[in-house]
Structures are given as C-alpha cells and as structure tokens.
N, C-alpha and C positions, 0 to 999 in steps of 0.2 A: 504494499500500500504506499506509505509515506517513505520517501527516500529510495524507493526501489525504481530502477531504470525500466522503462517499458521494453517488452520483448520485441525484437525486430524479426518478424517472419513475413515471408512473401506469401500472400494468399491470392491465388488466381481467381477465386470466386468473387473477389472484390472488384474486379475489372468489369466495366460495362461498356459495350459497344452499341452505338445508336444509329439507326436509320431514321432520320428526322421526318416530321410531317412535311410533305411537299417533295420529298426525295423519292425517286423511283430507281430500283436496283434490280438487275437481272444477272444471275450467275451463281457462283459457289462462294459461300462464306465459311471459313473455319475460324472459330473464336474460342477463347477460354473465358470463363466467367459468365457474365450475363449478356445476352443479345436482346436489345429492346428495339422493336419495330413500330414506328409511328407513321411511317410512309408506306410505300408499296414495294413488296419484294416477290420475285418469282425465281425459283431455282432450287438449290440444295444448301442445306446448312449442316456444317460439321457439329459434333456433339458438344454444345455449350453446357454449362452447369444449369442455366435457366434460360428459357425463351419467354419473353414478355411481348405480347402483341397488344399495343395500346388501343384505345377507343377509335383512333383514326387509322390504325394499321390495317393493311390488306396483304395477306400472305397466301401465295400459291406454291406449295411445296410439300414434299414428304420429308418429315423431320424425325430425327432420333435425338432425344435430349434426356436430361435427368429430371427436370421439372419444367412445366409449361403453365403460363397464365395467359389466357386468351380473353381480351376485352374487346377486340375489334372483329375483323372477318378473317377466317382461315379456311382455305380450300386445299384439301390433301389429307394425308395420313399422319398421325402423331403417335410415336412410340416413346413413351416417357417411363424411364426407369422407376421413378418414385411417385410423382403426383401430377395430375392435370386439373387446373381450375378454370371453369368456364364462367366468366363474370357476367352480370346482368347486362343485357343488350348485345351480347356477343353472338356471332353467327359462325357455326362450324359445319362444313360439309366434308365428310370423310370418316375414316375409321380411326378409332383411338384404342390404344393398348397402354395400360397403366396398372399400378398396384392400388392407387387411391385416386378417387374422382370426386370433385366438388362441382356441383352445378347450381348456380344461383337462379332465382326466379327471373323469367323474361329472356331465357337463352333459346336460340334456335339451334338445334342439333339434328343433323340427318346423317346417319351412317351406322356403323356397328361399334360396339364397345366390348373389349375383352379385358377382364380384370383378374389379378392374382398371378401367382407363379405358374410357370408351365407345368403341366402334369406329365409324368413320364409316360411314354408310349408303351403299350403292351405289345411285345414282340413274340409272345408265346403262340399267338394265333396268326398264322401267315395266310392270308387269303380272305375272300368274301365269306360272309356268314352262310352256314349250311342250312337250307330250308328244311322244315320238318317233313317227314315221310308222309305221302298222301294216305288218307283213310280209305279203307276198302269200301266199295260201293255196295249197297244192300243186295244187288243181284249177283254179286260175286260170292255170297255166302252159300256154302254147300248145303243142299236140302237133305234131310234124313228120311 
C-alpha cells in the first residue's frame, strides 16, 4: 500500500483499437486487447480479447473472439470462447457459439445458438442407425 512501488506489467488486454464512426474498413485485422467498432467493417478479425460493436457499428464478418459485446449491427458468425452480450437495440444475423449468453430486451437475433462445451463424439457406433426388424404380417402366421 503506502511506500510500495507499483508493479510494472504489460497487459495486452488493456490495449484498445478503434474503428471510429464514419470510418469504413474492409480487410483483415489482427489485434490484441480490445477491438471497438463504431464505423463499418467487412472482412476477418484475428482473435482479440474482446470485440465491442458500438451502437453505430456495422460488422459483416465471421469472428472468433474471447468475449463479444454487440450494441450495433452484426452480420456473420461469432464464436466466443467465454461470453457474448447482445445489448438492447442490437441486430445480429448469424450463428453464435459461446459458453455464456446475455440478451437484453429489444434485441433482434436471427440464427442459431450453440452453448456449452463440446460433447465428445461417440465412436463406438460407426454407421447409420439400424432400423428395427419388420413385424410379421397376419397372413404370414401358420394356421393349425
């Protein structure tokens, strides 16, 4: 506390990259820390710590991130390692995959949602399911 020198550590999560309102960008972005989009973006995004799409942001991309907060418009798929938050007034068209999902009132979401950890695949049964044997018809029964 008192008289103690502050620790000097570099934390990448503290870095914020911004695509400001009025800015349009198309291409590939690789960032560390947080990427905040208030303008328009189309392309691919490397895995930032957090993706924040502001109220004025429009994103057209498939994204893999740790956390995502969507306040504007997002078109594409989001794979978030930890959490996705869809804020009131946001618009998302695409599939989402995450462990935790928060959806505020007034959100437009069209797509599929997959939550939780991957389940191990069962490799003991290789092939399509076997249908049950057909039942014998009444006329096939031998008369006594």
